[in-house]
C-alpha positions in Angstrom: 88.2 142.1 119.1 91.0 140.5 121.2 90.6 136.8 121.9 92.5 135.4 124.9 90.8 132.0 125.4 89.6 129.3 123.0 88.3 125.8 123.4 89.3 123.3 120.6 89.2 119.7 119.7 92.5 118.1 118.7 93.2 114.5 117.6 96.4 112.7 116.7 96.5 110.6 113.6 95.7 106.9 113.7 98.4 104.4 112.6 97.9 102.7 109.3 96.9 99.1 108.9 99.4 96.4 108.1 98.6 94.3 105.1 98.6 90.6 104.3 100.1 89.8 100.9 101.9 86.8 99.4 104.8 87.0 97.1 104.2 85.3 93.7 107.2 84.6 91.6 107.2 83.0 88.2 107.9 79.3 88.5 107.4 79.4 92.3 103.8 79.3 93.4 104.3 80.0 97.2 107.2 82.3 97.8 106.3 83.6 101.3 104.8 86.6 103.0 105.3 90.1 101.4 102.9 92.4 103.3 104.3 95.7 104.6 103.7 97.5 107.9 101.4 100.5 108.2 102.8 104.0 108.8 102.6 105.9 112.1 100.0 108.5 112.7 100.9 112.2 113.0 101.5 113.9 116.4 100.0 117.1 117.6 102.3 119.9 118.9 101.7 123.4 120.3 104.3 126.0 119.3 104.9 129.4 120.9 104.9 132.5 118.7 105.2 136.3 119.4 101.9 137.1 117.6 99.3 138.0 120.4 96.4 137.9 117.9 97.1 134.4 116.6 94.1 133.0 118.5 91.8 135.2 116.3 92.8 132.8 113.4 91.2 130.0 115.3 87.9 131.8 116.1 86.0 129.7 113.6 88.3 126.6 113.3 87.7 124.4 116.4 88.8 121.0 115.1 92.5 120.1 114.6 93.3 116.7 113.2 96.7 115.3 112.5 97.1 113.1 109.4 96.6 109.3 109.6 99.4 106.9 108.7 99.2 105.1 105.3 98.4 101.4 105.0 101.1 98.9 104.2 101.6 97.8 100.6 102.6 94.7 98.7 106.3 93.7 98.2 107.0 94.5 101.9 106.7 98.3 101.4 105.9 100.4 104.5 103.0 102.8 104.6 103.6 106.5 104.7 103.9 108.2 108.1 101.2 110.9 108.9 102.2 114.5 108.9 102.5 116.1 112.4 100.2 119.1 113.2 101.5 122.3 114.8 99.1 124.7 116.5 100.7 128.1 117.0 99.8 129.9 120.2 101.0 133.1 121.9 104.0 133.0 124.3 102.8 132.3 127.8 99.8 130.2 126.8 98.5 127.5 129.0 97.1 124.4 127.3 94.7 122.3 129.5 93.5 118.8 128.7 89.9 119.0 129.9 89.5 115.2 130.4 92.7 114.8 132.6 93.2 118.4 133.8 96.9 118.2 132.8 98.3 121.7 132.0 101.2 122.6 129.7 102.7 126.1 129.5 104.8 127.4 126.7 107.2 130.3 127.7 109.9 130.7 125.0 109.4 131.7 121.3 109.7 128.7 119.0 109.2 126.2 121.9 107.3 123.1 120.8 105.5 120.8 123.1 104.0 117.4 122.3 100.4 117.3 123.4 99.1 114.2 121.6 101.1 111.2 120.3 100.1 109.6 117.0 99.2 105.9 116.7 101.6 103.2 115.8 101.3 101.5 112.5 100.0 97.9 112.3 102.2 95.0 111.4 102.1 93.3 108.0 102.6 89.6 107.6 106.3 90.2 106.5 107.0 90.8 110.2 105.8 87.4 111.2 107.8 85.2 108.8 110.1 82.6 110.3 
């Protein structure tokens, strides 16, 4: 059976939370802020391929979620950025956002178009030190 139209749910990743931590050094009780920033969430892209039957792979998978960003860590370490998600579609596909009616068409093999931008990571208290 040939499938030429599908309806899916896609969501970009959330940004990770920043963290509040305080640096503790031997002999110094209050050494200042040391909380790292959260990582950015993953983006969602559509990518054009030559395979006309690629939509058949998505017949039972209707939800596509990019990875969330990691939380910030102590010692001013940044959280991990979320992995971006690529959805492969046949060349000439038209992607429509049903809530805004915005349409994107992919016409060349290997063409990648951003459809959802991931969230920005939160700021840790290291960012606010003076």
